C-alpha positions as CSV (number, residue, x, y, z in Angstrom):
1,M,-9.1,7.9,4.1
2,V,-5.5,8.1,4.8
3,L,-4.2,11.4,6.0
4,L,-0.5,12.2,5.7
5,V,-0.4,14.6,8.7
6,G,3.0,14.6,10.4
7,L,4.7,12.1,8.1
8,A,6.9,14.8,6.5
9,V,8.4,15.6,9.8
10,S,10.5,12.5,10.0
11,G,12.5,12.7,6.7
12,C,13.1,10.3,3.9
13,G,14.4,7.2,5.7
14,R,17.4,5.0,5.1
15,S,18.0,3.6,1.6
16,G,17.8,0.0,3.0
17,A,14.3,0.7,4.2
18,R,13.4,2.3,0.9
19,D,14.7,-0.7,-0.9
20,E,12.7,-3.1,1.3
21,V,9.5,-1.0,0.9
22,R,10.0,-0.9,-2.9
23,S,10.5,-4.7,-3.0
24,V,7.4,-5.5,-1.0
25,T,5.4,-3.1,-3.2
26,E,6.7,-4.6,-6.4
27,A,6.0,-8.1,-5.2
28,F,2.4,-7.2,-4.3
29,V,1.8,-5.4,-7.7
30,A,3.3,-8.4,-9.6
31,A,1.2,-10.9,-7.5
32,Y,-1.9,-8.8,-8.1
33,R,-1.3,-8.6,-11.9
34,D,-0.7,-12.4,-12.0
35,D,-3.7,-13.2,-9.9
36,D,-1.4,-14.8,-7.3
37,A,-3.7,-14.3,-4.4
38,N,-1.4,-16.1,-1.9
39,A,1.5,-13.9,-2.7
40,A,-0.6,-10.7,-2.7
41,C,-2.2,-11.5,0.7
42,A,1.2,-12.3,2.2
43,R,2.2,-8.6,1.5
44,L,-0.8,-7.1,3.3
45,S,-0.7,-6.2,7.0
46,S,-2.9,-8.4,9.2
47,D,-5.3,-5.5,9.8
48,T,-5.6,-4.9,6.1
49,R,-6.3,-8.5,5.4
50,Q,-9.0,-8.6,8.1
51,E,-10.5,-5.4,6.6
52,L,-10.6,-6.9,3.1
53,E,-12.2,-10.1,4.3
54,S,-14.8,-8.1,6.3
55,Q,-15.6,-5.8,3.4
56,Q,-15.9,-8.6,0.9
57,G,-17.3,-11.4,3.1
58,E,-14.8,-13.9,1.8
59,S,-11.2,-15.0,2.3
60,C,-8.3,-12.7,1.4
61,R,-7.4,-15.2,-1.4
62,K,-10.7,-14.7,-3.1
63,A,-11.2,-11.0,-2.3
64,V,-7.8,-9.6,-3.2
65,T,-8.1,-10.4,-6.9
66,E,-11.4,-8.5,-7.0
67,L,-9.9,-5.2,-5.9
68,Q,-10.1,-2.5,-8.5
69,L,-6.4,-1.4,-8.6
70,D,-4.6,0.4,-11.4
71,A,-1.3,-1.1,-10.6
72,G,1.7,0.5,-12.2
73,T,5.4,0.7,-11.7
74,V,7.0,2.3,-8.7
75,T,7.9,5.9,-9.3
76,G,8.7,7.1,-5.8
77,V,9.3,5.8,-2.3
78,E,9.2,7.8,0.9
79,V,9.9,6.2,4.3
80,F,8.9,7.8,7.6
81,V,10.3,5.8,10.5
82,T,7.6,3.0,10.7
83,N,5.4,4.2,7.8
84,A,6.0,4.5,4.0
85,K,4.3,5.9,1.0
86,V,4.9,4.5,-2.5
87,D,3.7,6.3,-5.7
88,L,3.0,4.3,-8.8
89,S,3.1,5.4,-12.4
90,T,-0.7,5.2,-12.6
91,G,-1.2,8.0,-10.1
92,E,-2.2,5.6,-7.3
93,S,-0.3,5.3,-4.0
94,L,0.2,2.5,-1.5
95,F,1.0,2.9,2.2
96,L,3.0,0.5,4.2
97,S,3.8,0.0,7.9
98,K,6.7,-1.6,9.6
99,E,5.5,-4.7,11.4
100,S,7.4,-7.4,13.4
101,E,7.7,-9.5,10.2
102,G,8.8,-6.6,8.1
103,W,7.1,-4.0,5.9
104,R,3.5,-4.8,5.0
105,I,0.9,-2.9,3.0
106,S,-1.7,-1.1,5.0
107,A,-3.6,0.7,2.2
108,V,-3.8,0.2,-1.6
109,G,-5.4,2.0,-4.5
110,C,-5.1,5.4,-2.9
111,R,-5.6,8.7,-4.7
112,P,-5.7,12.2,-3.2
113,Q,-9.2,13.5,-2.7
114,G,-9.9,16.4,-5.0
115,G,-6.7,15.8,-7.0
116,K,-3.6,17.6,-6.2
117,P,-1.9,18.8,-4.0
118,A,-0.8,15.5,-2.7
119,D,-1.1,16.6,1.0
120,R,-4.9,16.2,0.9
121,P,-6.5,13.1,2.4
122,F,-6.3,10.0,0.3
123,D,-9.3,7.9,-0.8
124,C,-8.2,4.2,-0.9
125,E,-9.7,1.1,-2.5
126,L,-8.6,-0.8,0.7
127,E,-7.2,0.4,4.0
128,A,-7.0,-0.9,7.5
């Protein structure tokens, strides 16, 4: 579960960071839809990749296409210093973290537990 405690304190972030977060998310979603495992895995954080491989017992390339994601288009991006939340048209959210190589996805297929409000903990298909 991902909990958004304290994220709202830091504001919305710069537009450059929001653009980069959106770009990484859109690239991941496109790669997932196209079964391009290499491109999808490249957008995951190293911890998230390791968690996926541990959960599935196989390489990221094999496991990422087996995720049950309802990937849609980006409807909202919020950046909080070194973390970000992206909402998709399907109601799912992704979480990203700023790493040395740039923004990487740390959780995918996330939905608030018990529905709305959106400040409840999220249940994710995959998270580090």
